[in-house]
Backbone as a chain_set.jsonl record, in Angstrom:
{"seq": "XXXXXXXXXXXXXXXXXXXXXXXXXXXXXXXXXXXXXXXXXXXXXXXXXXXXXXXXXXXXXXXXXXXXXXXXXXXXXXXXXXXXXXXXXXXXXXXXXXXXXXXXXXX", "coords": {"N": [[0.974, -1.028, 0.135], [0.513, 2.324, -0.582], [1.262, 5.062, 0.684], [-0.137, 8.483, 0.183], [0.548, 12.076, -0.592], [2.351, 14.582, 1.087], [5.319, 14.161, 2.687], [6.406, 13.753, 6.276], [8.267, 16.416, 7.695], [11.231, 15.33, 9.688], [11.93, 15.855, 13.351], [15.027, 17.768, 14.001], [17.695, 16.074, 15.548], [18.686, 16.779, 18.339], [20.239, 17.959, 21.633], [19.722, 15.664, 24.327], [17.415, 15.584, 26.667], [17.481, 17.51, 29.484], [18.444, 16.267, 32.54], [16.158, 15.581, 35.405], [16.869, 16.345, 39.038], [17.787, 13.65, 41.279], [15.368, 12.711, 43.479], [16.054, 14.929, 45.367], [16.295, 18.452, 46.36], [15.175, 21.01, 44.267], [16.752, 23.028, 42.451], [16.87, 26.239, 43.117], [16.404, 29.511, 42.705], [18.588, 32.39, 43.941], [16.876, 34.894, 44.736], [14.597, 33.86, 44.582], [14.075, 33.311, 47.292], [13.079, 33.238, 50.856], [13.099, 35.77, 53.224], [15.434, 38.657, 53.509], [16.964, 40.169, 50.932], [19.61, 41.589, 49.922], [20.58, 41.484, 46.781], [18.621, 40.926, 45.62], [16.826, 43.231, 46.398], [18.755, 45.661, 45.664], [18.659, 45.099, 42.64], [15.64, 45.481, 41.767], [15.548, 48.159, 42.805], [17.268, 49.518, 40.915], [16.201, 48.738, 38.795], [13.538, 49.916, 38.911], [14.632, 52.419, 38.79], [15.504, 53.136, 36.274], [13.459, 52.514, 34.482], [11.76, 54.851, 35.63], [13.638, 56.788, 34.717], [13.557, 56.241, 31.773], [10.624, 56.909, 31.443], [8.832, 54.988, 31.797], [6.716, 52.888, 32.069], [6.257, 50.605, 34.593], [4.084, 48.78, 34.501], [3.574, 48.23, 31.971], [4.065, 46.604, 28.382], [7.264, 46.247, 27.947], [9.24, 46.107, 25.769], [7.673, 47.107, 23.959], [7.245, 49.657, 24.547], [10.026, 50.181, 24.146], [10.582, 50.071, 21.51], [8.626, 51.885, 20.57], [10.087, 54.475, 21.855], [12.732, 53.977, 20.312], [12.036, 54.429, 17.875], [10.802, 56.743, 17.873], [12.97, 58.682, 18.339], [14.26, 58.043, 16.225], [12.797, 58.897, 14.025], [13.014, 61.765, 15.102], [15.248, 61.891, 14.006], [15.627, 61.884, 11.334], [14.124, 63.975, 10.92], [15.469, 65.817, 11.189], [15.651, 66.559, 13.568], [17.107, 67.689, 17.261], [18.842, 65.712, 18.946], [19.969, 64.594, 21.998], [23.088, 63.204, 22.64], [23.909, 59.945, 24.23], [24.869, 60.057, 27.456], [26.591, 62.983, 29.76], [24.522, 65.54, 29.65], [24.9, 68.608, 27.843], [24.17, 70.757, 29.466], [24.305, 70.007, 32.138], [25.364, 71.371, 35.561], [27.748, 70.806, 36.615], [30.114, 68.849, 35.314], [32.324, 67.187, 35.823], [32.049, 66.581, 38.889], [31.272, 64.065, 38.69], [32.91, 62.656, 37.624], [34.903, 59.929, 38.849], [37.858, 58.557, 40.58], [37.858, 55.666, 41.26], [38.207, 53.197, 39.472], [38.329, 50.951, 37.377], [41.906, 50.465, 36.163], [42.623, 50.209, 32.801], [45.494, 48.491, 30.768]], "CA": [[-0.092, 0.103, -0.11], [1.376, 3.477, -1.011], [0.705, 6.579, 1.016], [0.269, 9.52, -0.814], [0.562, 13.131, 0.442], [3.883, 14.855, 1.685], [6.223, 13.335, 3.745], [6.553, 14.971, 7.194], [9.946, 16.558, 8.106], [11.596, 15.133, 11.329], [12.378, 16.972, 14.036], [16.225, 17.894, 13.953], [18.192, 15.704, 16.281], [19.038, 17.806, 19.239], [20.828, 17.442, 23.255], [18.918, 15.073, 25.064], [16.708, 16.771, 27.876], [18.398, 17.921, 31.291], [17.967, 14.83, 33.835], [16.323, 16.082, 36.664], [17.815, 15.623, 39.956], [16.925, 12.321, 41.938], [14.616, 12.881, 45.056], [16.932, 16.028, 45.819], [15.567, 19.533, 46.093], [14.845, 21.498, 43.153], [17.599, 24.039, 42.563], [16.319, 27.755, 43.159], [17.535, 31.05, 42.485], [18.814, 33.191, 45.369], [15.879, 35.671, 44.483], [13.167, 33.053, 45.362], [14.47, 32.453, 48.66], [12.775, 34.015, 51.617], [14.136, 36.906, 54.215], [16.126, 39.87, 53.185], [18.285, 39.55, 49.864], [20.106, 42.785, 49.362], [20.973, 41.721, 45.952], [17.478, 41.609, 44.977], [16.365, 44.84, 46.537], [19.053, 46.422, 44.356], [17.936, 45.014, 41.302], [14.539, 46.22, 42.163], [15.885, 49.576, 42.931], [17.863, 49.6, 39.555], [14.969, 48.242, 37.339], [12.595, 51.287, 38.913], [15.071, 54.011, 38.442], [15.596, 52.933, 34.87], [12.259, 52.857, 34.256], [11.809, 55.699, 35.47], [14.336, 57.915, 33.779], [12.961, 56.422, 30.475], [9.458, 57.46, 31.973], [8.462, 53.725, 31.252], [5.455, 51.919, 32.988], [6.148, 48.718, 34.831], [2.67, 47.903, 33.838], [3.363, 48.112, 29.979], [5.041, 45.964, 27.419], [8.751, 47.105, 28.257], [9.351, 46.005, 24.618], [6.781, 47.628, 23.163], [7.733, 50.862, 24.919], [11.761, 50.62, 24.188], [10.653, 50.394, 20.147], [8.434, 53.308, 20.488], [11.357, 55.283, 21.933], [13.377, 53.911, 19.151], [11.191, 54.843, 16.483], [10.311, 58.455, 18.274], [14.063, 59.251, 17.932], [14.306, 57.498, 14.658], [11.915, 60.277, 13.528], [13.636, 63.238, 15.294], [17.114, 62.063, 13.422], [15.1, 61.792, 9.732], [13.671, 65.184, 10.493], [16.997, 66.801, 11.532], [15.604, 67.432, 15.302], [18.444, 67.998, 17.613], [19.09, 64.325, 19.637], [21.24, 64.591, 22.685], [23.345, 61.819, 22.802], [24.046, 59.75, 25.4], [26.366, 60.763, 28.379], [26.183, 63.84, 30.81], [23.964, 66.537, 29.455], [25.992, 69.713, 27.882], [23.89, 72.019, 30.197], [24.397, 69.524, 33.441], [26.201, 72.489, 36.509], [29.711, 70.528, 36.978], [30.078, 67.36, 35.517], [33.893, 66.572, 36.693], [31.797, 65.896, 39.939], [30.745, 62.744, 38.205], [34.024, 61.423, 37.378], [36.238, 59.454, 40.246], [39.322, 57.637, 39.93], [37.439, 54.358, 41.725], [37.533, 52.304, 38.526], [39.658, 49.675, 37.213], [41.973, 50.892, 34.57], [43.035, 49.043, 31.597], [46.796, 48.814, 30.129]], "C": [[0.997, 1.001, 0.193], [0.65, 4.359, -0.559], [1.221, 7.499, -0.025], [0.355, 11.271, 0.313], [2.338, 13.298, 0.938], [4.244, 14.155, 2.704], [6.653, 14.477, 4.892], [7.837, 15.119, 7.361], [9.893, 16.017, 9.692], [12.366, 16.288, 12.048], [14.313, 17.236, 14.36], [16.647, 17.28, 15.293], [18.803, 16.772, 17.045], [19.745, 16.874, 20.825], [19.971, 16.309, 23.417], [18.499, 16.138, 26.498], [17.541, 16.515, 29.122], [17.348, 16.802, 31.944], [17.468, 15.657, 34.875], [16.815, 15.431, 37.863], [17.089, 14.865, 41.008], [16.313, 12.594, 43.053], [15.547, 14.104, 45.592], [15.965, 17.392, 45.552], [16.125, 20.505, 44.928], [15.896, 22.722, 43.208], [16.852, 25.277, 42.477], [17.037, 28.833, 42.944], [17.383, 32.103, 43.745], [17.216, 34.378, 45.563], [14.54, 34.816, 44.934], [13.158, 32.537, 46.636], [13.665, 33.524, 49.891], [13.566, 34.933, 52.63], [14.56, 38.048, 53.032], [17.131, 39.319, 52.239], [18.322, 40.824, 49.763], [20.443, 42.949, 47.703], [19.724, 41.851, 45.319], [16.919, 42.792, 45.168], [17.234, 45.565, 45.837], [18.546, 46.402, 43.225], [16.963, 45.648, 40.977], [14.745, 47.611, 41.74], [16.266, 50.133, 41.852], [16.765, 49.797, 38.585], [13.628, 49.633, 37.645], [13.272, 52.244, 38.764], [15.583, 54.025, 36.662], [14.119, 53.406, 34.161], [11.331, 54.243, 34.113], [12.269, 57.087, 34.675], [14.046, 57.638, 32.371], [11.504, 56.946, 30.65], [8.635, 56.331, 31.303], [7.724, 53.689, 32.156], [5.785, 50.602, 33.107], [5.071, 47.936, 34.027], [2.413, 47.613, 32.231], [4.531, 47.183, 29.664], [6.438, 47.073, 27.537], [8.944, 47.214, 26.611], [8.957, 46.745, 24.051], [7.452, 49.104, 23.496], [9.491, 51.371, 24.308], [11.418, 50.454, 22.395], [9.566, 51.625, 19.657], [9.274, 54.409, 20.961], [12.025, 55.201, 20.908], [12.552, 54.512, 18.15], [10.856, 56.315, 16.89], [11.682, 58.988, 17.716], [14.546, 58.831, 16.657], [14.093, 58.328, 13.737], [12.321, 61.531, 13.684], [14.94, 63.137, 14.409], [16.547, 62.519, 12.008], [14.682, 62.908, 9.967], [14.315, 66.311, 10.826], [16.635, 67.512, 13.004], [16.879, 67.401, 15.844], [18.217, 66.647, 18.539], [19.869, 64.762, 20.856], [21.73, 63.224, 22.47], [23.733, 61.179, 23.885], [25.119, 60.185, 26.027], [25.84, 61.88, 28.991], [25.658, 65.066, 29.504], [24.742, 67.605, 29.29], [25.363, 70.586, 29.144], [24.075, 71.328, 31.803], [25.929, 71.141, 34.292], [27.749, 72.032, 36.231], [29.771, 69.401, 36.794], [31.159, 66.919, 35.868], [32.906, 65.923, 38.117], [31.514, 64.406, 39.89], [31.49, 62.005, 37.745], [34.963, 61.116, 38.683], [36.976, 58.598, 39.534], [38.83, 56.044, 40.527], [37.075, 53.314, 40.092], [38.933, 51.268, 38.352], [40.318, 50.457, 35.699], [43.039, 49.656, 34.042], [44.39, 49.444, 31.124], [46.747, 48.955, 28.977]], "O": [[2.008, 0.79, 0.863], [-0.442, 4.638, -1.056], [2.226, 7.52, -0.736], [0.242, 11.427, 1.529], [3.212, 12.443, 1.075], [3.498, 13.606, 3.514], [7.066, 15.617, 4.682], [8.606, 14.167, 7.227], [9.029, 16.151, 10.559], [13.071, 17.209, 11.637], [14.674, 16.502, 15.28], [16.109, 17.785, 16.279], [19.422, 17.654, 16.449], [19.752, 15.663, 21.048], [19.41, 15.99, 22.368], [19.095, 17.056, 27.061], [18.088, 15.496, 29.545], [16.138, 16.581, 31.895], [18.25, 16.491, 35.332], [17.148, 14.245, 37.882], [16.05, 15.246, 41.546], [17.193, 12.778, 43.893], [15.654, 13.888, 46.799], [15.064, 17.407, 44.713], [17.323, 20.709, 44.73], [15.763, 23.434, 44.203], [16.056, 25.278, 41.538], [18.261, 28.928, 43.035], [16.362, 32.486, 44.316], [16.665, 34.476, 46.66], [13.617, 35.287, 45.599], [12.479, 31.601, 47.06], [13.77, 34.725, 49.643], [14.768, 34.699, 52.761], [14.044, 38.185, 51.923], [17.913, 38.394, 52.457], [17.267, 41.415, 49.529], [20.58, 44.065, 47.202], [19.577, 42.761, 44.503], [16.508, 43.44, 44.205], [16.619, 46.376, 45.145], [18.022, 47.383, 42.697], [17.045, 46.417, 40.019], [14.325, 48.155, 40.719], [15.774, 51.229, 41.585], [16.519, 50.734, 37.825], [12.97, 50.154, 36.744], [12.609, 53.257, 38.546], [15.967, 55.035, 36.072], [13.855, 54.412, 33.503], [10.601, 54.654, 33.211], [11.62, 58.029, 34.221], [14.2, 58.584, 31.599], [11.2, 57.592, 29.647], [7.853, 56.593, 30.389], [7.921, 54.398, 33.142], [5.722, 49.697, 32.276], [5.105, 46.961, 33.277], [1.528, 47.063, 31.576], [5.56, 46.985, 30.309], [6.527, 48.275, 27.284], [8.817, 48.333, 26.114], [9.777, 47.369, 23.376], [8.17, 49.623, 22.641], [9.957, 52.496, 24.127], [12.422, 50.903, 21.842], [9.662, 52.197, 18.571], [9.105, 55.443, 20.314], [12.128, 56.262, 20.292], [13.126, 55.525, 17.75], [10.628, 57.062, 15.938], [11.642, 59.693, 16.707], [15.38, 59.554, 16.112], [14.846, 58.583, 12.797], [12.169, 62.396, 12.821], [15.605, 64.133, 14.125], [17.027, 63.55, 11.537], [14.753, 63.426, 8.853], [13.913, 67.474, 10.792], [17.082, 68.558, 13.475], [17.819, 67.123, 15.1], [17.043, 66.621, 18.906], [20.683, 65.6, 20.466], [21.013, 62.265, 22.183], [23.988, 61.984, 24.781], [26.135, 60.615, 25.482], [24.617, 61.986, 28.896], [26.406, 65.366, 28.573], [25.419, 67.907, 30.273], [26.214, 71.133, 29.846], [23.983, 72.14, 32.723], [26.925, 71.624, 33.754], [28.666, 72.71, 35.769], [29.571, 68.633, 37.735], [30.958, 65.855, 36.453], [33.085, 64.729, 38.358], [31.523, 63.665, 40.873], [31.192, 60.861, 37.4], [35.589, 61.946, 39.342], [36.884, 58.081, 38.421], [39.586, 55.15, 40.148], [35.979, 52.871, 39.75], [39.984, 51.015, 38.942], [39.749, 50.843, 34.678], [43.764, 48.776, 34.505], [44.594, 50.654, 31.026], [47.767, 49.225, 28.344]]}, "num_chains": 1, "name": "protein.A"}
């Protein structure tokens, strides 16, 4: 008996699925642990600061907000409107205060 129609493609072979730990506790990230977590708190504060700096809402889709920002700047550039480059704004009162020597120096 002959089969008619298109042959189905077989999935490409890949690595075997990861083995789950036998009867042991499942690994968890440190952010899921109960109690005080300074690193998690620092990440949350940084996330909030970045969202605020860009005027983004934490309740809206981040990628959609980034795309809208990118399209806005692309349109400004296309019109020839001035766009401030990344870094310290030229009207900042004392940019020297933002520079420190506590950094890694490359050879």
